[in-house]
C-alpha positions in Angstrom: 102.6 -133.5 0.8 102.9 -132.1 3.9 101.0 -129.7 6.1 101.3 -128.3 10.0 99.6 -130.2 12.2 100.7 -129.3 15.5 102.4 -126.3 16.8 104.9 -127.2 19.6 106.0 -124.0 22.2 107.9 -125.0 25.1 106.1 -123.5 28.6 107.3 -123.0 32.2 103.8 -123.4 33.3 101.9 -125.7 31.2 98.9 -125.9 33.5 99.3 -121.7 33.4 99.9 -121.3 29.4 97.4 -123.7 28.6 95.0 -121.9 30.3 95.7 -118.7 28.4 95.8 -120.6 25.1 92.2 -122.5 25.5 90.4 -118.8 26.5 92.5 -116.8 24.3 91.6 -118.6 20.7 88.7 -121.1 21.8 90.8 -124.5 21.6 90.1 -127.6 24.1 92.7 -130.3 25.4 92.9 -133.0 23.1 93.1 -135.3 25.8 93.4 -135.1 29.9 96.8 -132.3 30.5 100.0 -134.1 32.3 101.5 -131.1 33.6 104.9 -130.9 31.8 102.3 -132.0 28.4 98.9 -131.0 26.8 97.8 -131.3 23.2 95.5 -128.1 22.9 92.7 -128.7 19.5 90.0 -126.3 18.1 87.1 -127.0 19.7 85.0 -125.7 16.1 86.3 -127.7 13.9 89.5 -128.2 12.2 92.6 -126.3 12.2 96.1 -126.7 13.5 97.1 -127.8 16.9 98.5 -125.6 20.1 101.1 -128.4 22.2 102.7 -126.4 24.8 105.6 -128.5 26.6 107.2 -128.3 29.6 110.2 -126.1 29.1 113.6 -124.4 31.2 114.5 -121.9 28.4 114.0 -119.1 29.1 112.0 -116.8 26.5 113.7 -115.0 23.7 112.5 -111.1 24.0 112.9 -111.5 19.9 111.8 -114.6 18.9 112.5 -116.6 15.7 109.4 -117.7 15.7 105.8 -117.0 17.0 102.1 -117.0 16.2 99.8 -115.2 14.3 96.5 -114.6 15.6 93.5 -112.9 12.3 90.8 -110.7 13.3 88.5 -108.3 12.1 88.2 -106.5 15.7 92.2 -106.0 16.3 91.0 -103.3 19.2 88.6 -106.0 20.4 90.6 -108.7 20.9 93.7 -107.0 22.2 91.6 -105.8 25.1 90.2 -109.4 25.5 93.8 -111.0 25.4 94.5 -108.9 27.9 92.4 -108.8 30.6 93.1 -112.7 30.1 97.2 -111.4 30.9 98.6 -111.1 27.6 101.5 -107.8 27.7 101.3 -104.6 25.6 105.2 -105.1 23.5 105.7 -101.7 22.4 108.7 -102.2 19.4 111.2 -99.5 18.2 110.4 -101.4 14.4 107.1 -100.5 14.1 105.8 -99.8 10.3 104.0 -95.9 9.8 100.7 -97.7 9.5 101.0 -101.1 10.9 98.3 -104.1 11.1 99.7 -106.2 14.0 99.8 -105.6 17.6 102.4 -107.2 19.6 101.5 -108.9 22.8 103.4 -111.3 25.1 101.6 -113.8 27.1 101.9 -115.1 30.5 105.1 -116.5 30.1 106.4 -113.8 28.0 106.0 -115.9 24.4 105.6 -112.7 21.9 102.6 -113.3 19.5 100.9 -110.9 16.9 96.9 -109.9 16.7 96.5 -109.2 12.7 94.1 -106.3 11.5 92.4 -108.4 8.7 90.7 -105.8 7.4 93.6 -103.5 7.5 94.4 -101.8 3.9 
């Protein structure tokens, strides 16, 4: 049996991406970061790590893979993430009563904030 240990994402500015993800997720650096690589882990307890590596590949407008962040306080978390530098992404394909909000980090990588209390 295998499990997800680390999600790896590209970033044009690894330090900026790490600062956003650390503030957004409450993660810390596993070891001292380099200019082109850092691995972040949950500050409290276990969970998947997030590695950020320098990449020159452009961000996909509609990514095939993205992160879903779960919360019981969606509005407050969306506001907090926007204050950290995320931006709201308008989607043409939203369902009538979505349980998610699509945001993009400061580099343009999209992610969803999922309301876990949504029926």
